[in-house]
Wavefront OBJ file of the C-alpha trace (Angstrom):
o trace
v -65.276 -28.345 67.819
v -66.360 -29.429 64.326
v -63.897 -30.732 61.727
v -64.269 -27.724 59.411
v -63.741 -25.269 62.277
v -60.625 -27.161 63.394
v -59.175 -27.037 59.858
v -59.860 -23.304 59.667
v -58.100 -22.691 63.004
v -55.054 -24.691 61.897
v -54.894 -22.744 58.615
v -54.954 -19.438 60.483
v -52.165 -20.587 62.787
v -49.993 -21.688 59.863
v -50.462 -18.544 57.791
v -50.501 -16.042 60.637
v -47.456 -16.989 62.688
v -44.566 -14.540 62.493
v -43.528 -12.037 59.866
v -40.516 -13.877 58.471
v -40.597 -14.808 54.796
v -38.084 -16.768 52.761
v -37.342 -15.317 49.352
v -37.705 -17.046 46.018
v -37.197 -14.641 43.161
v -36.047 -11.672 45.238
v -38.902 -9.270 44.518
v -38.645 -7.973 48.088
v -35.105 -6.713 47.572
v -34.672 -5.967 43.860
v -33.863 -2.327 43.162
v -33.131 -1.589 46.828
v -30.075 -0.731 48.918
v -29.687 -2.249 52.385
v -27.355 -1.121 55.181
v -26.327 -3.233 58.151
v -27.778 -2.619 61.586
v -26.064 -5.589 63.258
v -23.393 -8.150 62.413
v -22.742 -11.317 64.415
v -20.113 -14.022 64.052
v -20.237 -17.346 65.903
v -23.173 -15.994 67.861
v -21.333 -12.898 69.106
v -21.381 -9.299 67.822
v -18.685 -8.634 65.237
v -17.300 -5.107 65.525
v -16.881 -3.330 62.190
v -14.205 -0.751 61.552
v -15.369 2.548 63.020
v -17.468 4.579 60.597
v -18.211 1.632 58.285
v -21.174 -0.617 57.595
v -22.047 -3.445 55.263
v -24.007 -2.251 52.259
v -25.799 -4.519 49.767
v -27.403 -3.162 46.607
v -29.628 -5.374 44.452
v -29.947 -3.905 40.970
v -32.929 -4.244 38.662
v -30.812 -6.328 36.257
v -30.067 -9.001 38.888
v -26.639 -7.941 40.107
v -25.394 -7.569 43.647
v -23.123 -4.636 44.531
v -21.596 -4.929 47.998
v -19.327 -2.749 50.092
v -17.895 -3.033 53.595
v -16.147 0.316 53.778
v -13.377 0.137 51.174
v -13.501 -1.942 47.998
v -16.653 -2.624 46.002
v -17.680 -6.156 45.056
v -20.226 -7.098 42.438
v -21.521 -9.966 40.372
v -24.671 -11.596 38.962
v -26.938 -12.792 41.777
v -29.730 -15.342 42.114
v -32.088 -15.268 45.094
v -34.044 -18.418 44.276
v -34.945 -20.845 47.035
v -33.952 -18.526 49.841
v -30.286 -18.705 48.844
v -28.107 -15.764 47.832
v -25.966 -17.138 45.021
v -23.369 -14.820 43.506
v -21.474 -16.011 40.457
v -18.154 -14.468 39.465
v -17.923 -12.015 42.363
v -15.369 -9.405 41.313
v -13.856 -6.687 43.470
v -11.949 -3.473 43.061
v -8.365 -3.381 44.302
v -7.954 -0.095 46.120
v -5.509 0.406 48.956
v -7.691 0.748 52.044
v -6.769 3.799 54.147
v -7.721 2.342 57.543
v -6.264 -0.785 59.170
v -8.784 -3.610 59.233
v -10.722 -2.571 56.135
v -8.976 -5.048 53.827
v -9.698 -7.890 56.258
v -13.318 -6.703 56.502
v -13.592 -6.780 52.695
v -12.267 -10.334 52.615
v -14.671 -11.414 55.356
v -17.689 -10.071 53.485
v -16.507 -11.515 50.168
v -16.082 -14.955 51.739
v -19.551 -14.811 53.280
v -21.257 -13.750 50.043
v -19.376 -16.337 47.973
v -20.493 -19.208 50.237
v -24.167 -19.094 49.118
v -25.665 -17.823 52.387
v -29.380 -17.949 53.135
v -31.500 -14.825 52.986
v -34.904 -13.927 54.318
v -37.060 -10.920 55.072
v -37.837 -10.500 58.764
v -40.439 -7.759 58.709
v -38.669 -4.798 57.114
v -35.210 -6.297 57.732
v -33.108 -8.336 55.329
v -31.240 -11.122 57.120
v -28.210 -12.798 55.497
v -27.123 -15.982 57.288
v -23.938 -17.921 56.602
v -22.391 -20.922 58.325
v -21.062 -18.893 61.252
v -22.163 -15.298 60.623
v -25.327 -13.262 60.222
v -25.969 -9.733 58.970
v -29.194 -7.851 59.628
v -29.809 -4.973 57.222
v -32.504 -2.368 56.699
v -33.598 -0.832 53.406
v -32.280 2.645 52.752
v -34.972 5.219 52.038
v -34.189 7.084 48.797
v -34.013 10.860 48.817
v -37.072 12.761 47.636
v -37.152 15.609 45.131
v -38.894 17.979 47.507
v -37.623 18.919 50.923
v -34.059 19.849 51.771
v -31.383 21.319 49.533
v -29.720 19.653 46.550
v -26.066 20.639 46.125
v -24.640 20.748 42.607
v -21.476 18.634 42.462
v -21.264 17.800 38.758
v -21.741 19.651 35.458
v -22.885 17.331 32.675
v -22.030 17.957 29.022
v -22.643 15.711 26.048
v -19.185 14.190 26.425
v -18.332 14.212 30.138
v -19.248 15.184 33.691
v -16.940 17.682 35.377
v -16.679 18.642 39.030
v -17.764 22.008 40.351
v -14.668 24.188 40.951
v -13.438 24.307 44.532
v -14.986 27.110 46.540
v -18.064 27.457 44.305
v -21.416 26.439 45.775
v -24.601 26.035 43.756
v -27.854 24.625 45.146
v -31.449 23.946 44.115
v -34.470 23.380 46.344
v -37.954 22.208 45.394
v -41.084 22.813 47.444
v -44.751 22.833 46.467
v -44.192 23.979 42.892
v -41.633 26.649 43.719
v -37.891 26.392 43.273
v -35.042 28.418 44.718
v -31.667 28.380 42.983
v -28.278 29.515 44.215
v -26.576 29.352 40.833
v -22.990 29.927 41.923
v -23.096 33.707 41.946
v -26.678 34.987 41.756
v -29.872 33.755 43.379
v -32.916 32.909 41.283
v -36.449 31.764 41.905
v -39.290 30.383 39.861
v -41.837 27.632 39.485
v -41.747 24.019 38.342
v -44.113 21.206 37.411
v -43.380 17.487 37.657
v -44.868 15.119 35.078
v -43.659 11.551 35.515
v -39.877 11.708 35.154
v -39.904 15.194 33.647
v -39.613 18.613 35.297
v -40.728 21.761 33.498
v -39.267 24.921 34.967
v -40.972 28.277 34.587
v -39.126 31.522 33.976
v -36.374 32.013 36.557
v -36.054 35.521 37.991
v -32.385 36.073 38.742
v -30.109 38.724 40.218
v -27.567 40.318 37.870
v -24.398 40.815 39.899
v -21.022 39.761 38.503
v -18.647 37.284 40.185
v -15.383 35.542 39.378
v -14.938 33.370 36.267
v -15.479 30.053 38.086
v -18.701 31.255 39.704
v -20.013 32.668 36.441
v -19.160 29.470 34.542
v -21.070 27.359 37.061
v -23.981 29.776 37.019
v -24.232 29.602 33.227
v -24.212 25.804 33.352
v -26.926 25.748 36.023
v -29.217 28.242 34.313
v -28.694 26.642 30.887
v -29.589 23.232 32.320
v -32.836 24.526 33.815
v -33.819 26.943 31.060
v -33.591 24.839 27.894
v -37.010 23.190 28.005
v -38.205 20.074 29.859
v -35.625 18.330 32.045
v -35.501 14.611 32.740
v -34.766 13.807 36.358
v -33.590 10.662 38.102
v -32.969 10.043 41.794
v -30.520 7.314 42.752
v -30.242 7.131 46.531
v -29.033 10.649 47.490
v -28.023 11.694 43.965
v -30.257 13.687 41.608
v -29.478 13.909 37.903
v -31.103 16.579 35.720
v -30.660 16.241 31.951
v -32.121 18.438 29.214
v -32.893 17.498 25.616
v -29.337 18.399 24.548
v -27.853 15.811 26.913
v -26.539 18.531 29.213
v -27.421 18.985 32.829
v -26.472 18.738 36.467
v -25.583 16.127 39.045
v -26.649 16.998 42.579
v -26.506 15.398 46.011
v -28.210 15.843 49.359
l 1 2 3 4 5 6 7 8 9 10 11 12 13 14 15 16 17 18 19 20 21 22 23 24 25 26 27 28 29 30 31 32 33 34 35 36 37 38 39 40 41 42 43 44 45 46 47 48 49 50 51 52 53 54 55 56 57 58 59 60 61 62 63 64 65 66 67 68 69 70 71 72 73 74 75 76 77 78 79 80 81 82 83 84 85 86 87 88 89 90 91 92 93 94 95 96 97 98 99 100 101 102 103 104 105 106 107 108 109 110 111 112 113 114 115 116 117 118 119 120 121 122 123 124 125 126 127 128 129 130 131 132 133 134 135 136 137 138 139 140 141 142 143 144 145 146 147 148 149 150 151 152 153 154 155 156 157 158 159 160 161 162 163 164 165 166 167 168 169 170 171 172 173 174 175 176 177 178 179 180 181 182 183 184 185 186 187 188 189 190 191 192 193 194 195 196 197 198 199 200 201 202 203 204 205 206 207 208 209 210 211 212 213 214 215 216 217 218 219 220 221 222 223 224 225 226 227 228 229 230 231 232 233 234 235 236 237 238 239 240 241 242 243 244 245 246 247 248 249 250 251 252 253
């Protein structure tokens, strides 16, 4: 085998082995939310409190927001050199409703504060400390189309209020057509998406009367959709619709 061929073979072996990559600036994780699929401690599985998981969110402005089922921790984060370095990790101080959650919070906080290593293993994010490892997978954000968005907040220029108990309002989007359950009446129409803007066509609605809470929610929904172009933003499973007046809706899937 010639010298040049041998060099080429070695180069292929070096660059082609495995799918694990060590991070530098964190471009693989920035703007994403990861949820744990496995947690080990001292080489053995660590059981989390039932119904909980470790969640790590890397914001676009270089902050880490972490949760292990109760309190939320956050702080500025650097991912340079394959190390997860959090400075000034702060945490909320809620009373955890389930035994073991407070201890779980402390465990995660200790791990994150000890500058663990991080790497991408295929689609998985792996956080490795001195005696623990967490494997996490990126959470797929919700999409505008498909499924039903449930209105759970009414946005005004000064505040966001909850939808009254017992009132249900929903919006669905599919192939340019929208269906709205506005709280009392049903309505249907068309929509067009242009970048981060939605333009709704004329909504054809029923005209029956309901109680004051239902009618108040319906007015807020129809006003939000019928006052010109609406800016939309999806953050995980939350959709925010805001019109030019700063009014709108908060919805969830």
